[in-house]
Chimera marker file (.cmm) of the C-alpha trace (Angstrom):
<marker_set name="trace">
<marker id="1" x="10.985" y="-35.026" z="34.568" r="1" g="1" b="0" radius="0.5"/>
<marker id="2" x="11.143" y="-31.967" z="32.615" r="1" g="1" b="0" radius="0.5"/>
<marker id="3" x="12.468" y="-31.302" z="29.038" r="1" g="1" b="0" radius="0.5"/>
<marker id="4" x="15.726" y="-32.940" z="28.231" r="1" g="1" b="0" radius="0.5"/>
<marker id="5" x="18.813" y="-30.765" z="29.064" r="1" g="1" b="0" radius="0.5"/>
<marker id="6" x="19.600" y="-28.329" z="26.716" r="1" g="1" b="0" radius="0.5"/>
<marker id="7" x="16.257" y="-28.216" z="25.234" r="1" g="1" b="0" radius="0.5"/>
<marker id="8" x="13.616" y="-25.503" z="25.781" r="1" g="1" b="0" radius="0.5"/>
<marker id="9" x="10.028" y="-26.262" z="26.540" r="1" g="1" b="0" radius="0.5"/>
<marker id="10" x="7.734" y="-26.020" z="23.285" r="1" g="1" b="0" radius="0.5"/>
<marker id="11" x="6.150" y="-22.949" z="24.427" r="1" g="1" b="0" radius="0.5"/>
<marker id="12" x="9.434" y="-21.163" z="24.829" r="1" g="1" b="0" radius="0.5"/>
<marker id="13" x="10.792" y="-22.066" z="21.465" r="1" g="1" b="0" radius="0.5"/>
<marker id="14" x="11.654" y="-19.016" z="19.119" r="1" g="1" b="0" radius="0.5"/>
<marker id="15" x="9.079" y="-18.683" z="16.207" r="1" g="1" b="0" radius="0.5"/>
<marker id="16" x="11.077" y="-17.461" z="13.287" r="1" g="1" b="0" radius="0.5"/>
<marker id="17" x="9.618" y="-15.453" z="10.280" r="1" g="1" b="0" radius="0.5"/>
<marker id="18" x="11.601" y="-14.877" z="7.161" r="1" g="1" b="0" radius="0.5"/>
<marker id="19" x="11.103" y="-11.890" z="4.846" r="1" g="1" b="0" radius="0.5"/>
<marker id="20" x="13.138" y="-12.666" z="1.693" r="1" g="1" b="0" radius="0.5"/>
<marker id="21" x="13.147" y="-9.832" z="-1.078" r="1" g="1" b="0" radius="0.5"/>
<marker id="22" x="15.400" y="-8.268" z="-3.665" r="1" g="1" b="0" radius="0.5"/>
<marker id="23" x="15.478" y="-4.740" z="-4.922" r="1" g="1" b="0" radius="0.5"/>
<marker id="24" x="17.867" y="-2.906" z="-7.388" r="1" g="1" b="0" radius="0.5"/>
<marker id="25" x="15.936" y="0.348" z="-7.520" r="1" g="1" b="0" radius="0.5"/>
<marker id="26" x="14.962" y="0.394" z="-4.144" r="1" g="1" b="0" radius="0.5"/>
<marker id="27" x="10.820" y="0.269" z="-4.620" r="1" g="1" b="0" radius="0.5"/>
<marker id="28" x="10.690" y="-3.450" z="-3.412" r="1" g="1" b="0" radius="0.5"/>
<marker id="29" x="13.041" y="-2.592" z="-0.675" r="1" g="1" b="0" radius="0.5"/>
<marker id="30" x="10.410" y="0.245" z="0.697" r="1" g="1" b="0" radius="0.5"/>
<marker id="31" x="7.709" y="-2.379" z="0.769" r="1" g="1" b="0" radius="0.5"/>
<marker id="32" x="9.815" y="-4.924" z="2.360" r="1" g="1" b="0" radius="0.5"/>
<marker id="33" x="10.885" y="-2.374" z="5.059" r="1" g="1" b="0" radius="0.5"/>
<marker id="34" x="7.160" y="-1.848" z="5.802" r="1" g="1" b="0" radius="0.5"/>
<marker id="35" x="6.282" y="-5.528" z="5.932" r="1" g="1" b="0" radius="0.5"/>
<marker id="36" x="9.273" y="-6.225" z="8.171" r="1" g="1" b="0" radius="0.5"/>
<marker id="37" x="8.459" y="-3.387" z="10.570" r="1" g="1" b="0" radius="0.5"/>
<marker id="38" x="4.922" y="-4.246" z="10.699" r="1" g="1" b="0" radius="0.5"/>
<marker id="39" x="5.502" y="-7.985" z="11.079" r="1" g="1" b="0" radius="0.5"/>
<marker id="40" x="7.847" y="-7.124" z="14.093" r="1" g="1" b="0" radius="0.5"/>
<marker id="41" x="5.252" y="-4.923" z="15.777" r="1" g="1" b="0" radius="0.5"/>
<marker id="42" x="2.625" y="-7.655" z="15.399" r="1" g="1" b="0" radius="0.5"/>
<marker id="43" x="4.955" y="-10.456" z="16.593" r="1" g="1" b="0" radius="0.5"/>
<marker id="44" x="4.514" y="-11.937" z="19.896" r="1" g="1" b="0" radius="0.5"/>
<marker id="45" x="7.400" y="-11.902" z="22.314" r="1" g="1" b="0" radius="0.5"/>
<marker id="46" x="8.711" y="-15.346" z="21.230" r="1" g="1" b="0" radius="0.5"/>
<marker id="47" x="8.974" y="-14.526" z="17.660" r="1" g="1" b="0" radius="0.5"/>
<marker id="48" x="11.594" y="-13.190" z="15.322" r="1" g="1" b="0" radius="0.5"/>
<marker id="49" x="11.446" y="-11.416" z="12.130" r="1" g="1" b="0" radius="0.5"/>
<marker id="50" x="14.471" y="-11.827" z="9.754" r="1" g="1" b="0" radius="0.5"/>
<marker id="51" x="14.523" y="-9.752" z="6.619" r="1" g="1" b="0" radius="0.5"/>
<marker id="52" x="17.177" y="-11.040" z="4.193" r="1" g="1" b="0" radius="0.5"/>
<marker id="53" x="18.060" y="-10.251" z="0.629" r="1" g="1" b="0" radius="0.5"/>
<marker id="54" x="17.643" y="-13.097" z="-1.719" r="1" g="1" b="0" radius="0.5"/>
<marker id="55" x="21.391" y="-13.125" z="-2.339" r="1" g="1" b="0" radius="0.5"/>
<marker id="56" x="22.162" y="-13.330" z="1.583" r="1" g="1" b="0" radius="0.5"/>
<marker id="57" x="19.478" y="-16.011" z="2.337" r="1" g="1" b="0" radius="0.5"/>
<marker id="58" x="19.856" y="-19.658" z="1.980" r="1" g="1" b="0" radius="0.5"/>
<marker id="59" x="18.389" y="-23.029" z="2.867" r="1" g="1" b="0" radius="0.5"/>
<marker id="60" x="20.082" y="-22.698" z="6.424" r="1" g="1" b="0" radius="0.5"/>
<marker id="61" x="17.875" y="-19.758" z="7.223" r="1" g="1" b="0" radius="0.5"/>
<marker id="62" x="14.799" y="-21.824" z="6.524" r="1" g="1" b="0" radius="0.5"/>
<marker id="63" x="15.727" y="-24.201" z="9.291" r="1" g="1" b="0" radius="0.5"/>
<marker id="64" x="13.016" y="-23.680" z="11.956" r="1" g="1" b="0" radius="0.5"/>
<marker id="65" x="11.034" y="-20.876" z="10.084" r="1" g="1" b="0" radius="0.5"/>
<marker id="66" x="7.421" y="-21.044" z="10.781" r="1" g="1" b="0" radius="0.5"/>
<marker id="67" x="6.730" y="-18.894" z="7.585" r="1" g="1" b="0" radius="0.5"/>
<marker id="68" x="8.074" y="-16.793" z="4.897" r="1" g="1" b="0" radius="0.5"/>
<marker id="69" x="7.150" y="-13.626" z="3.158" r="1" g="1" b="0" radius="0.5"/>
<marker id="70" x="8.754" y="-13.234" z="-0.433" r="1" g="1" b="0" radius="0.5"/>
<marker id="71" x="9.400" y="-9.917" z="-2.142" r="1" g="1" b="0" radius="0.5"/>
<marker id="72" x="10.375" y="-9.448" z="-5.840" r="1" g="1" b="0" radius="0.5"/>
<marker id="73" x="10.351" y="-6.916" z="-8.398" r="1" g="1" b="0" radius="0.5"/>
<marker id="74" x="8.523" y="-7.762" z="-11.922" r="1" g="1" b="0" radius="0.5"/>
<marker id="75" x="11.516" y="-8.002" z="-14.409" r="1" g="1" b="0" radius="0.5"/>
<marker id="76" x="10.610" y="-8.678" z="-18.159" r="1" g="1" b="0" radius="0.5"/>
<marker id="77" x="7.379" y="-10.798" z="-17.224" r="1" g="1" b="0" radius="0.5"/>
<marker id="78" x="9.212" y="-12.712" z="-14.512" r="1" g="1" b="0" radius="0.5"/>
<marker id="79" x="10.586" y="-12.628" z="-11.070" r="1" g="1" b="0" radius="0.5"/>
<marker id="80" x="13.859" y="-11.000" z="-10.204" r="1" g="1" b="0" radius="0.5"/>
<marker id="81" x="16.870" y="-13.238" z="-11.217" r="1" g="1" b="0" radius="0.5"/>
<marker id="82" x="17.923" y="-13.004" z="-7.584" r="1" g="1" b="0" radius="0.5"/>
<marker id="83" x="14.559" y="-14.218" z="-6.577" r="1" g="1" b="0" radius="0.5"/>
<marker id="84" x="14.723" y="-17.258" z="-8.955" r="1" g="1" b="0" radius="0.5"/>
<marker id="85" x="18.462" y="-17.755" z="-7.658" r="1" g="1" b="0" radius="0.5"/>
<marker id="86" x="17.182" y="-17.966" z="-4.226" r="1" g="1" b="0" radius="0.5"/>
<marker id="87" x="14.444" y="-20.604" z="-4.995" r="1" g="1" b="0" radius="0.5"/>
<marker id="88" x="16.827" y="-22.418" z="-7.004" r="1" g="1" b="0" radius="0.5"/>
<marker id="89" x="19.147" y="-22.927" z="-4.440" r="1" g="1" b="0" radius="0.5"/>
<marker id="90" x="16.673" y="-23.685" z="-1.354" r="1" g="1" b="0" radius="0.5"/>
<marker id="91" x="14.209" y="-25.979" z="-3.379" r="1" g="1" b="0" radius="0.5"/>
<marker id="92" x="15.852" y="-29.561" z="-3.133" r="1" g="1" b="0" radius="0.5"/>
<marker id="93" x="16.766" y="-28.967" z="0.560" r="1" g="1" b="0" radius="0.5"/>
<marker id="94" x="13.181" y="-27.984" z="1.066" r="1" g="1" b="0" radius="0.5"/>
<marker id="95" x="11.942" y="-30.759" z="-0.613" r="1" g="1" b="0" radius="0.5"/>
<marker id="96" x="14.193" y="-33.150" z="1.052" r="1" g="1" b="0" radius="0.5"/>
<marker id="97" x="13.369" y="-31.686" z="4.465" r="1" g="1" b="0" radius="0.5"/>
<marker id="98" x="9.496" y="-31.731" z="3.477" r="1" g="1" b="0" radius="0.5"/>
<marker id="99" x="9.398" y="-28.080" z="4.572" r="1" g="1" b="0" radius="0.5"/>
<marker id="100" x="5.993" y="-26.827" z="3.896" r="1" g="1" b="0" radius="0.5"/>
<marker id="101" x="5.772" y="-23.525" z="4.866" r="1" g="1" b="0" radius="0.5"/>
<marker id="102" x="2.944" y="-20.935" z="4.897" r="1" g="1" b="0" radius="0.5"/>
<marker id="103" x="3.953" y="-18.090" z="2.538" r="1" g="1" b="0" radius="0.5"/>
<marker id="104" x="2.814" y="-14.548" z="1.606" r="1" g="1" b="0" radius="0.5"/>
<marker id="105" x="4.058" y="-12.581" z="-1.537" r="1" g="1" b="0" radius="0.5"/>
<marker id="106" x="4.488" y="-9.118" z="-2.641" r="1" g="1" b="0" radius="0.5"/>
<marker id="107" x="5.776" y="-7.739" z="-6.108" r="1" g="1" b="0" radius="0.5"/>
<marker id="108" x="6.401" y="-4.301" z="-7.412" r="1" g="1" b="0" radius="0.5"/>
<marker id="109" x="6.353" y="-3.690" z="-11.294" r="1" g="1" b="0" radius="0.5"/>
<marker id="110" x="6.350" y="-0.602" z="-13.596" r="1" g="1" b="0" radius="0.5"/>
<marker id="111" x="3.486" y="-1.874" z="-15.823" r="1" g="1" b="0" radius="0.5"/>
<marker id="112" x="2.667" y="-5.417" z="-14.899" r="1" g="1" b="0" radius="0.5"/>
<marker id="113" x="3.116" y="-7.826" z="-12.010" r="1" g="1" b="0" radius="0.5"/>
<marker id="114" x="1.100" y="-10.845" z="-13.151" r="1" g="1" b="0" radius="0.5"/>
<marker id="115" x="4.247" y="-12.746" z="-14.900" r="1" g="1" b="0" radius="0.5"/>
<marker id="116" x="6.382" y="-12.355" z="-11.895" r="1" g="1" b="0" radius="0.5"/>
<marker id="117" x="3.426" y="-13.637" z="-9.616" r="1" g="1" b="0" radius="0.5"/>
<marker id="118" x="2.731" y="-16.664" z="-11.655" r="1" g="1" b="0" radius="0.5"/>
<marker id="119" x="6.383" y="-17.516" z="-11.897" r="1" g="1" b="0" radius="0.5"/>
<marker id="120" x="6.978" y="-17.519" z="-8.349" r="1" g="1" b="0" radius="0.5"/>
<marker id="121" x="3.620" y="-19.405" z="-7.674" r="1" g="1" b="0" radius="0.5"/>
<marker id="122" x="4.722" y="-22.040" z="-10.236" r="1" g="1" b="0" radius="0.5"/>
<marker id="123" x="8.096" y="-22.815" z="-8.360" r="1" g="1" b="0" radius="0.5"/>
<marker id="124" x="6.602" y="-22.762" z="-4.526" r="1" g="1" b="0" radius="0.5"/>
<marker id="125" x="3.534" y="-24.959" z="-5.582" r="1" g="1" b="0" radius="0.5"/>
<marker id="126" x="6.130" y="-27.557" z="-6.272" r="1" g="1" b="0" radius="0.5"/>
<marker id="127" x="7.401" y="-27.007" z="-2.693" r="1" g="1" b="0" radius="0.5"/>
<marker id="128" x="3.835" y="-27.528" z="-1.576" r="1" g="1" b="0" radius="0.5"/>
<marker id="129" x="4.114" y="-24.180" z="0.200" r="1" g="1" b="0" radius="0.5"/>
<marker id="130" x="0.701" y="-22.670" z="0.572" r="1" g="1" b="0" radius="0.5"/>
<marker id="131" x="-0.025" y="-18.892" z="0.173" r="1" g="1" b="0" radius="0.5"/>
<marker id="132" x="-2.178" y="-17.872" z="3.185" r="1" g="1" b="0" radius="0.5"/>
<marker id="133" x="-3.129" y="-14.006" z="2.025" r="1" g="1" b="0" radius="0.5"/>
<marker id="134" x="-3.632" y="-12.552" z="-1.256" r="1" g="1" b="0" radius="0.5"/>
<marker id="135" x="-0.512" y="-11.386" z="-3.185" r="1" g="1" b="0" radius="0.5"/>
<marker id="136" x="0.027" y="-7.768" z="-2.770" r="1" g="1" b="0" radius="0.5"/>
<marker id="137" x="0.777" y="-6.435" z="-6.366" r="1" g="1" b="0" radius="0.5"/>
<marker id="138" x="1.890" y="-2.775" z="-6.686" r="1" g="1" b="0" radius="0.5"/>
<marker id="139" x="2.030" y="-1.522" z="-10.329" r="1" g="1" b="0" radius="0.5"/>
<marker id="140" x="3.725" y="2.267" z="-10.907" r="1" g="1" b="0" radius="0.5"/>
<marker id="141" x="4.279" y="4.523" z="-8.069" r="1" g="1" b="0" radius="0.5"/>
<marker id="142" x="3.643" y="3.086" z="-4.583" r="1" g="1" b="0" radius="0.5"/>
<marker id="143" x="0.539" y="4.820" z="-3.099" r="1" g="1" b="0" radius="0.5"/>
<marker id="144" x="-0.167" y="5.225" z="0.426" r="1" g="1" b="0" radius="0.5"/>
<marker id="145" x="-3.021" y="2.805" z="0.275" r="1" g="1" b="0" radius="0.5"/>
<marker id="146" x="-0.492" y="0.029" z="-0.999" r="1" g="1" b="0" radius="0.5"/>
<marker id="147" x="1.862" y="1.157" z="1.831" r="1" g="1" b="0" radius="0.5"/>
<marker id="148" x="-0.885" y="0.095" z="4.124" r="1" g="1" b="0" radius="0.5"/>
<marker id="149" x="-1.635" y="-2.963" z="2.509" r="1" g="1" b="0" radius="0.5"/>
<marker id="150" x="1.958" y="-3.785" z="2.922" r="1" g="1" b="0" radius="0.5"/>
<marker id="151" x="1.781" y="-3.047" z="6.645" r="1" g="1" b="0" radius="0.5"/>
<marker id="152" x="-1.448" y="-5.379" z="6.715" r="1" g="1" b="0" radius="0.5"/>
<marker id="153" x="0.602" y="-8.238" z="4.910" r="1" g="1" b="0" radius="0.5"/>
<marker id="154" x="3.404" y="-8.249" z="7.418" r="1" g="1" b="0" radius="0.5"/>
<marker id="155" x="1.019" y="-7.874" z="10.427" r="1" g="1" b="0" radius="0.5"/>
<marker id="156" x="-1.646" y="-10.599" z="9.203" r="1" g="1" b="0" radius="0.5"/>
<marker id="157" x="1.018" y="-13.018" z="8.306" r="1" g="1" b="0" radius="0.5"/>
<marker id="158" x="2.599" y="-13.244" z="11.387" r="1" g="1" b="0" radius="0.5"/>
<marker id="159" x="-0.755" y="-13.011" z="13.394" r="1" g="1" b="0" radius="0.5"/>
<marker id="160" x="-2.236" y="-15.840" z="11.393" r="1" g="1" b="0" radius="0.5"/>
<marker id="161" x="0.890" y="-18.189" z="11.735" r="1" g="1" b="0" radius="0.5"/>
<marker id="162" x="1.269" y="-17.239" z="15.471" r="1" g="1" b="0" radius="0.5"/>
<marker id="163" x="-2.447" y="-17.947" z="16.366" r="1" g="1" b="0" radius="0.5"/>
<marker id="164" x="-2.624" y="-21.141" z="14.116" r="1" g="1" b="0" radius="0.5"/>
<marker id="165" x="-5.088" y="-19.653" z="11.723" r="1" g="1" b="0" radius="0.5"/>
<marker id="166" x="-2.703" y="-20.424" z="8.796" r="1" g="1" b="0" radius="0.5"/>
<link id1="1" id2="2" r="1" g="1" b="0" radius="0.2"/>
<link id1="2" id2="3" r="1" g="1" b="0" radius="0.2"/>
<link id1="3" id2="4" r="1" g="1" b="0" radius="0.2"/>
<link id1="4" id2="5" r="1" g="1" b="0" radius="0.2"/>
<link id1="5" id2="6" r="1" g="1" b="0" radius="0.2"/>
<link id1="6" id2="7" r="1" g="1" b="0" radius="0.2"/>
<link id1="7" id2="8" r="1" g="1" b="0" radius="0.2"/>
<link id1="8" id2="9" r="1" g="1" b="0" radius="0.2"/>
<link id1="9" id2="10" r="1" g="1" b="0" radius="0.2"/>
<link id1="10" id2="11" r="1" g="1" b="0" radius="0.2"/>
<link id1="11" id2="12" r="1" g="1" b="0" radius="0.2"/>
<link id1="12" id2="13" r="1" g="1" b="0" radius="0.2"/>
<link id1="13" id2="14" r="1" g="1" b="0" radius="0.2"/>
<link id1="14" id2="15" r="1" g="1" b="0" radius="0.2"/>
<link id1="15" id2="16" r="1" g="1" b="0" radius="0.2"/>
<link id1="16" id2="17" r="1" g="1" b="0" radius="0.2"/>
<link id1="17" id2="18" r="1" g="1" b="0" radius="0.2"/>
<link id1="18" id2="19" r="1" g="1" b="0" radius="0.2"/>
<link id1="19" id2="20" r="1" g="1" b="0" radius="0.2"/>
<link id1="20" id2="21" r="1" g="1" b="0" radius="0.2"/>
<link id1="21" id2="22" r="1" g="1" b="0" radius="0.2"/>
<link id1="22" id2="23" r="1" g="1" b="0" radius="0.2"/>
<link id1="23" id2="24" r="1" g="1" b="0" radius="0.2"/>
<link id1="24" id2="25" r="1" g="1" b="0" radius="0.2"/>
<link id1="25" id2="26" r="1" g="1" b="0" radius="0.2"/>
<link id1="26" id2="27" r="1" g="1" b="0" radius="0.2"/>
<link id1="27" id2="28" r="1" g="1" b="0" radius="0.2"/>
<link id1="28" id2="29" r="1" g="1" b="0" radius="0.2"/>
<link id1="29" id2="30" r="1" g="1" b="0" radius="0.2"/>
<link id1="30" id2="31" r="1" g="1" b="0" radius="0.2"/>
<link id1="31" id2="32" r="1" g="1" b="0" radius="0.2"/>
<link id1="32" id2="33" r="1" g="1" b="0" radius="0.2"/>
<link id1="33" id2="34" r="1" g="1" b="0" radius="0.2"/>
<link id1="34" id2="35" r="1" g="1" b="0" radius="0.2"/>
<link id1="35" id2="36" r="1" g="1" b="0" radius="0.2"/>
<link id1="36" id2="37" r="1" g="1" b="0" radius="0.2"/>
<link id1="37" id2="38" r="1" g="1" b="0" radius="0.2"/>
<link id1="38" id2="39" r="1" g="1" b="0" radius="0.2"/>
<link id1="39" id2="40" r="1" g="1" b="0" radius="0.2"/>
<link id1="40" id2="41" r="1" g="1" b="0" radius="0.2"/>
<link id1="41" id2="42" r="1" g="1" b="0" radius="0.2"/>
<link id1="42" id2="43" r="1" g="1" b="0" radius="0.2"/>
<link id1="43" id2="44" r="1" g="1" b="0" radius="0.2"/>
<link id1="44" id2="45" r="1" g="1" b="0" radius="0.2"/>
<link id1="45" id2="46" r="1" g="1" b="0" radius="0.2"/>
<link id1="46" id2="47" r="1" g="1" b="0" radius="0.2"/>
<link id1="47" id2="48" r="1" g="1" b="0" radius="0.2"/>
<link id1="48" id2="49" r="1" g="1" b="0" radius="0.2"/>
<link id1="49" id2="50" r="1" g="1" b="0" radius="0.2"/>
<link id1="50" id2="51" r="1" g="1" b="0" radius="0.2"/>
<link id1="51" id2="52" r="1" g="1" b="0" radius="0.2"/>
<link id1="52" id2="53" r="1" g="1" b="0" radius="0.2"/>
<link id1="53" id2="54" r="1" g="1" b="0" radius="0.2"/>
<link id1="54" id2="55" r="1" g="1" b="0" radius="0.2"/>
<link id1="55" id2="56" r="1" g="1" b="0" radius="0.2"/>
<link id1="56" id2="57" r="1" g="1" b="0" radius="0.2"/>
<link id1="57" id2="58" r="1" g="1" b="0" radius="0.2"/>
<link id1="58" id2="59" r="1" g="1" b="0" radius="0.2"/>
<link id1="59" id2="60" r="1" g="1" b="0" radius="0.2"/>
<link id1="60" id2="61" r="1" g="1" b="0" radius="0.2"/>
<link id1="61" id2="62" r="1" g="1" b="0" radius="0.2"/>
<link id1="62" id2="63" r="1" g="1" b="0" radius="0.2"/>
<link id1="63" id2="64" r="1" g="1" b="0" radius="0.2"/>
<link id1="64" id2="65" r="1" g="1" b="0" radius="0.2"/>
<link id1="65" id2="66" r="1" g="1" b="0" radius="0.2"/>
<link id1="66" id2="67" r="1" g="1" b="0" radius="0.2"/>
<link id1="67" id2="68" r="1" g="1" b="0" radius="0.2"/>
<link id1="68" id2="69" r="1" g="1" b="0" radius="0.2"/>
<link id1="69" id2="70" r="1" g="1" b="0" radius="0.2"/>
<link id1="70" id2="71" r="1" g="1" b="0" radius="0.2"/>
<link id1="71" id2="72" r="1" g="1" b="0" radius="0.2"/>
<link id1="72" id2="73" r="1" g="1" b="0" radius="0.2"/>
<link id1="73" id2="74" r="1" g="1" b="0" radius="0.2"/>
<link id1="74" id2="75" r="1" g="1" b="0" radius="0.2"/>
<link id1="75" id2="76" r="1" g="1" b="0" radius="0.2"/>
<link id1="76" id2="77" r="1" g="1" b="0" radius="0.2"/>
<link id1="77" id2="78" r="1" g="1" b="0" radius="0.2"/>
<link id1="78" id2="79" r="1" g="1" b="0" radius="0.2"/>
<link id1="79" id2="80" r="1" g="1" b="0" radius="0.2"/>
<link id1="80" id2="81" r="1" g="1" b="0" radius="0.2"/>
<link id1="81" id2="82" r="1" g="1" b="0" radius="0.2"/>
<link id1="82" id2="83" r="1" g="1" b="0" radius="0.2"/>
<link id1="83" id2="84" r="1" g="1" b="0" radius="0.2"/>
<link id1="84" id2="85" r="1" g="1" b="0" radius="0.2"/>
<link id1="85" id2="86" r="1" g="1" b="0" radius="0.2"/>
<link id1="86" id2="87" r="1" g="1" b="0" radius="0.2"/>
<link id1="87" id2="88" r="1" g="1" b="0" radius="0.2"/>
<link id1="88" id2="89" r="1" g="1" b="0" radius="0.2"/>
<link id1="89" id2="90" r="1" g="1" b="0" radius="0.2"/>
<link id1="90" id2="91" r="1" g="1" b="0" radius="0.2"/>
<link id1="91" id2="92" r="1" g="1" b="0" radius="0.2"/>
<link id1="92" id2="93" r="1" g="1" b="0" radius="0.2"/>
<link id1="93" id2="94" r="1" g="1" b="0" radius="0.2"/>
<link id1="94" id2="95" r="1" g="1" b="0" radius="0.2"/>
<link id1="95" id2="96" r="1" g="1" b="0" radius="0.2"/>
<link id1="96" id2="97" r="1" g="1" b="0" radius="0.2"/>
<link id1="97" id2="98" r="1" g="1" b="0" radius="0.2"/>
<link id1="98" id2="99" r="1" g="1" b="0" radius="0.2"/>
<link id1="99" id2="100" r="1" g="1" b="0" radius="0.2"/>
<link id1="100" id2="101" r="1" g="1" b="0" radius="0.2"/>
<link id1="101" id2="102" r="1" g="1" b="0" radius="0.2"/>
<link id1="102" id2="103" r="1" g="1" b="0" radius="0.2"/>
<link id1="103" id2="104" r="1" g="1" b="0" radius="0.2"/>
<link id1="104" id2="105" r="1" g="1" b="0" radius="0.2"/>
<link id1="105" id2="106" r="1" g="1" b="0" radius="0.2"/>
<link id1="106" id2="107" r="1" g="1" b="0" radius="0.2"/>
<link id1="107" id2="108" r="1" g="1" b="0" radius="0.2"/>
<link id1="108" id2="109" r="1" g="1" b="0" radius="0.2"/>
<link id1="109" id2="110" r="1" g="1" b="0" radius="0.2"/>
<link id1="110" id2="111" r="1" g="1" b="0" radius="0.2"/>
<link id1="111" id2="112" r="1" g="1" b="0" radius="0.2"/>
<link id1="112" id2="113" r="1" g="1" b="0" radius="0.2"/>
<link id1="113" id2="114" r="1" g="1" b="0" radius="0.2"/>
<link id1="114" id2="115" r="1" g="1" b="0" radius="0.2"/>
<link id1="115" id2="116" r="1" g="1" b="0" radius="0.2"/>
<link id1="116" id2="117" r="1" g="1" b="0" radius="0.2"/>
<link id1="117" id2="118" r="1" g="1" b="0" radius="0.2"/>
<link id1="118" id2="119" r="1" g="1" b="0" radius="0.2"/>
<link id1="119" id2="120" r="1" g="1" b="0" radius="0.2"/>
<link id1="120" id2="121" r="1" g="1" b="0" radius="0.2"/>
<link id1="121" id2="122" r="1" g="1" b="0" radius="0.2"/>
<link id1="122" id2="123" r="1" g="1" b="0" radius="0.2"/>
<link id1="123" id2="124" r="1" g="1" b="0" radius="0.2"/>
<link id1="124" id2="125" r="1" g="1" b="0" radius="0.2"/>
<link id1="125" id2="126" r="1" g="1" b="0" radius="0.2"/>
<link id1="126" id2="127" r="1" g="1" b="0" radius="0.2"/>
<link id1="127" id2="128" r="1" g="1" b="0" radius="0.2"/>
<link id1="128" id2="129" r="1" g="1" b="0" radius="0.2"/>
<link id1="129" id2="130" r="1" g="1" b="0" radius="0.2"/>
<link id1="130" id2="131" r="1" g="1" b="0" radius="0.2"/>
<link id1="131" id2="132" r="1" g="1" b="0" radius="0.2"/>
<link id1="132" id2="133" r="1" g="1" b="0" radius="0.2"/>
<link id1="133" id2="134" r="1" g="1" b="0" radius="0.2"/>
<link id1="134" id2="135" r="1" g="1" b="0" radius="0.2"/>
<link id1="135" id2="136" r="1" g="1" b="0" radius="0.2"/>
<link id1="136" id2="137" r="1" g="1" b="0" radius="0.2"/>
<link id1="137" id2="138" r="1" g="1" b="0" radius="0.2"/>
<link id1="138" id2="139" r="1" g="1" b="0" radius="0.2"/>
<link id1="139" id2="140" r="1" g="1" b="0" radius="0.2"/>
<link id1="140" id2="141" r="1" g="1" b="0" radius="0.2"/>
<link id1="141" id2="142" r="1" g="1" b="0" radius="0.2"/>
<link id1="142" id2="143" r="1" g="1" b="0" radius="0.2"/>
<link id1="143" id2="144" r="1" g="1" b="0" radius="0.2"/>
<link id1="144" id2="145" r="1" g="1" b="0" radius="0.2"/>
<link id1="145" id2="146" r="1" g="1" b="0" radius="0.2"/>
<link id1="146" id2="147" r="1" g="1" b="0" radius="0.2"/>
<link id1="147" id2="148" r="1" g="1" b="0" radius="0.2"/>
<link id1="148" id2="149" r="1" g="1" b="0" radius="0.2"/>
<link id1="149" id2="150" r="1" g="1" b="0" radius="0.2"/>
<link id1="150" id2="151" r="1" g="1" b="0" radius="0.2"/>
<link id1="151" id2="152" r="1" g="1" b="0" radius="0.2"/>
<link id1="152" id2="153" r="1" g="1" b="0" radius="0.2"/>
<link id1="153" id2="154" r="1" g="1" b="0" radius="0.2"/>
<link id1="154" id2="155" r="1" g="1" b="0" radius="0.2"/>
<link id1="155" id2="156" r="1" g="1" b="0" radius="0.2"/>
<link id1="156" id2="157" r="1" g="1" b="0" radius="0.2"/>
<link id1="157" id2="158" r="1" g="1" b="0" radius="0.2"/>
<link id1="158" id2="159" r="1" g="1" b="0" radius="0.2"/>
<link id1="159" id2="160" r="1" g="1" b="0" radius="0.2"/>
<link id1="160" id2="161" r="1" g="1" b="0" radius="0.2"/>
<link id1="161" id2="162" r="1" g="1" b="0" radius="0.2"/>
<link id1="162" id2="163" r="1" g="1" b="0" radius="0.2"/>
<link id1="163" id2="164" r="1" g="1" b="0" radius="0.2"/>
<link id1="164" id2="165" r="1" g="1" b="0" radius="0.2"/>
<link id1="165" id2="166" r="1" g="1" b="0" radius="0.2"/>
</marker_set>
């Protein structure tokens, strides 16, 4: 016999990638748009890339996700309040479900991003999520080189997860 009625064979199941971000001034949103577009371009036909603002995203969005990219502005030496809110809302559900995801991170700051990076990494390490690519840190005005790095982050993340490298 084949698969149970109503179930698709494993090779036909959708692979879901999330890009969860927050932006007030639009700079992190620009990076998120670039990351999402590159991820969608690199994704295979069975993959879906979903971009959500931190306030829209919840634990239910993580169900069935193969990986997640997080994007936050640096605020007062920390991640944005919206990103902290998202991580607080999903934390215990992810722990209970044993959801251990590969993740990537991009951070935009005016003068420094290190505190924001550390604050995100401190929380997701408790979830046993594993960062699979270097953090993209953008300080000051976003350059063309940093835009290309955002493209590379999105494309490499999806390609790496789809191929089983991550």
